[in-house]
Residue, then its C-alpha position, 0 to 999 in steps of 0.5 A: x424521387x423515391x431515392x431522395x425520400x429514402x435517403x432523407x428518412x435514413x438521415x433523419x433516423x441517424x440524426x435522431x439516434x445521435x441526439x438520443x445517444x448524446x442526451x444519454x451521455x451528456x444529460x440535460x446539458x444542451x451544449x456539447x462537450x468540446x475536445x478540450x474538455x475531453x482531453x482535460x478529463x483524460x489528463x485528470x484521470x492520468x494524474x489521479x492514476x499517477x497519484x494512486x500509484x505513487x501512494x502505493x509505492x510510498x506505502x510499500x516503501x514504508x512497510x519495508x522500512x518498518x519491517x527492516x527496523x523490526x528485524x534489526x531490533x529483534x536481532x539486537x535483542x537476541x544479541x543482548x540476550x546472548x551476551x547476558x545469557x550465553x549458555x541459555x540455561x536460565x532466563x535471569x542472570x545470577x550474580x557470580x559467587x552469591x550462590x556458592x558463597x562459603x562453600x569450600x572443598x570440604x563441602x561443609x560451608x565453613x572455612 
């Protein structure tokens, strides 16, 4: 008889703990969540994680593309600068002949 009382007491304590745990996890909602609801939440979490990963990959691709375009633009600007200013001595190109117009071998500027 004592064993029945003890097992009944232990079972009632276990039931009470389970109910307290469920109340903490699920709040005031009386109905318990089913396996389908839990699986739905798991799949929703996986979908959100996949969207975040795809967003990170897209952002990385965009950054790499923009960096590549910036490097190509800089390279083209350097090539154009070398075409207009091959010696690198002056920043602005001077028209040929305007600085030495009229100067001959004699150096007096008259012809």
